[in-house]
C-alpha positions in Angstrom: 137.6 113.8 124.7 137.9 112.3 121.2 137.7 108.5 120.9 140.4 106.9 118.8 138.8 104.5 116.3 140.6 102.2 113.9 138.2 100.0 111.8 139.8 97.5 109.4 139.3 99.5 106.2 140.3 98.5 102.7 143.2 100.8 102.0 141.6 102.3 98.9 138.5 103.3 100.9 140.6 104.9 103.6 142.8 106.7 101.0 139.8 108.0 99.0 137.6 109.2 101.9 140.1 110.0 104.6 142.6 112.1 102.6 142.4 115.9 102.3 141.0 117.4 99.0 143.4 119.4 96.8 143.1 123.1 96.4 141.2 123.0 93.1 138.6 120.7 94.6 138.1 122.9 97.6 137.8 126.0 95.5 135.2 124.3 93.2 133.2 123.1 96.1 133.3 126.4 97.9 132.1 128.2 94.8 129.3 125.7 94.3 128.2 126.1 97.9 128.2 129.9 97.7 126.1 129.6 94.5 123.6 127.5 96.5 123.2 130.1 99.2 125.7 128.6 101.7 128.5 130.8 103.1 132.0 129.3 103.1 135.0 130.2 105.2 138.3 128.3 104.9 140.7 127.7 107.7 144.2 126.2 107.8 143.8 124.0 111.0 141.6 123.2 113.9 142.9 126.1 116.0 142.0 128.6 113.4 138.7 126.9 112.8 137.9 127.2 116.5 138.6 131.0 116.5 136.6 131.5 113.4 133.6 129.6 114.7 133.5 131.2 118.1 133.7 134.7 116.4 130.5 133.8 114.5 128.4 133.2 117.6 127.1 136.2 119.6 127.6 136.0 123.3 124.6 134.7 125.2 123.3 132.7 122.2 121.3 129.5 122.9 123.6 127.0 121.2 123.0 123.3 120.4 125.4 120.8 119.0 125.4 117.1 118.4 128.0 114.5 119.5 130.4 115.7 116.8 133.9 114.3 116.8 134.9 117.3 114.6 133.7 119.8 117.3 135.4 117.9 120.1 138.7 117.5 118.3 138.8 121.3 117.5 138.1 122.3 121.1 134.9 124.0 120.2 132.7 121.7 122.4 134.7 122.6 125.5 134.6 126.3 124.7 130.8 126.2 124.2 130.1 124.4 127.4 132.7 125.8 129.7 133.5 129.4 128.7 130.3 131.0 130.1 129.9 133.1 127.0 127.0 131.1 125.6 123.8 129.3 126.7 124.6 125.7 125.7 121.6 123.4 125.4 123.4 120.0 125.5 124.6 120.1 129.1 121.1 121.1 130.1 119.3 118.3 128.4 121.7 115.7 129.8 120.6 116.7 133.3 116.9 116.2 132.3 114.7 113.1 132.6 113.8 111.8 129.1 110.8 109.9 130.4 109.1 112.9 132.1 110.7 115.9 130.2 110.9 114.5 126.7 108.7 117.2 125.2 110.8 120.0 126.8 114.0 118.3 125.5 112.5 118.1 122.0 111.6 121.8 122.1 115.0 122.9 123.4 116.9 121.0 120.8 114.7 121.8 117.8 115.1 125.6 117.6 118.4 126.9 119.0 119.7 130.4 118.1 122.8 128.6 116.7 123.2 125.0 115.7 126.8 123.7 115.4 127.9 120.5 113.9 129.4 118.9 110.8 128.3 116.8 107.8 129.6 113.5 106.4 130.1 114.6 102.9 130.2 117.8 100.7 129.9 117.5 97.0 131.8 119.5 94.4 128.4 120.5 93.1 127.4 122.2 96.3 125.3 119.8 98.4 125.7 118.8 102.0 125.0 115.2 103.3 124.6 114.3 106.9 123.6 110.9 108.3 122.2 110.2 111.8 121.0 107.4 114.0 118.5 109.4 115.9 118.2 112.6 113.8 118.1 115.3 116.6 120.5 117.5 114.7 118.8 117.2 111.3 115.7 119.3 112.1 117.8 122.3 113.2 120.0 121.9 110.2 117.0 122.1 107.9 115.0 125.0 109.3 114.8 124.9 113.1 117.9 126.8 114.0 118.3 130.5 113.4 121.9 129.9 112.2 123.8 126.8 111.3 127.6 126.5 111.5 129.2 123.4 110.0 132.8 122.6 110.6 134.1 120.3 107.9 137.5 118.8 107.3 138.2 118.9 103.5 138.6 115.1 103.4 134.8 115.0 103.3 134.7 116.6 99.8 133.4 114.2 97.2 132.5 114.5 93.5 128.7 114.0 93.7 125.7 112.7 95.7 126.4 109.1 94.8 129.9 109.3 96.1 128.7 111.1 99.2 126.3 108.3 100.0 129.1 105.8 99.5 131.4 107.8 101.8 128.6 107.7 104.5 128.0 103.9 104.2 131.5 102.7 103.5 133.6 105.1 105.6 131.8 107.3 108.1 129.4 104.7 109.4 132.0 102.1 110.3 133.9 104.7 112.2 130.8 106.0 114.0 129.6 102.5 114.7 132.9 101.6 116.4 132.8 104.8 118.4 129.3 104.2 119.6 130.2 100.7 120.7 133.3 101.9 122.5 131.6 104.8 124.3 128.0 103.7 124.8 128.0 99.9 124.2 125.5 100.2 121.3 125.6 100.1 117.5 125.0 103.2 115.4 123.0 103.2 112.2 122.5 105.2 109.0 118.8 105.6 109.9 118.2 109.1 108.6 120.1 110.9 105.8 119.7 114.6 105.1 120.7 116.2 101.8 120.8 120.0 101.6 121.1 121.2 98.0 120.3 124.9 98.6 119.7 127.4 101.4 117.1 130.1 100.7 117.7 132.3 103.8 120.8 134.4 103.1 123.5 133.9 105.7 121.7 131.2 107.6 124.2 128.3 106.9 128.0 128.7 107.0 130.5 125.9 106.2 133.9 126.4 107.8 136.3 124.2 105.8 139.4 123.0 107.6 142.6 122.0 105.8 143.1 119.2 108.3 141.5 115.8 108.7 138.8 116.2 111.3 135.9 113.9 112.3 134.4 111.1 110.3 
């Protein structure tokens, strides 16, 4: 289930960071990512993105994903957890006791076969930016997971790192903070920020762009 969130944004902020990128911007960004060792696929909508992502994951793979609004909105989360085709980590850890099984939870989430998620900004120069309150998804993004698949609405494309950080702080964080309060009764936080400028392992990271506004 995707939570509907409507913070009181300045209209210019919402327009700049919540609107889809044009074709030229997407093409420049895709070329820069490819030059930085990150594979790129482009899909027209969330239904096509779902098919594309699931085709990339071998049956039986141990798959971990964070609490991504993008994955939930596209139906990918439900398919991962309910289809029986995969070995999803997230439902398993929710049934575990964090006080007594914390080490096991940490090991399970740190090195899945496939890590699914999204990012909060992608620069036209080919960098990925992801912010997190706790950071459990960031280690697998960096090096822990065998493969990383990131589903990204093209509204997240920005010109450079400075604008990417601005998008996180001024746009994505207020949305996520409101969601966290609505769902969990707590505030979120931009506690940890990951920047991926290049991937050195061929084929390890794939960005699936979606020409539809998805996620924060």
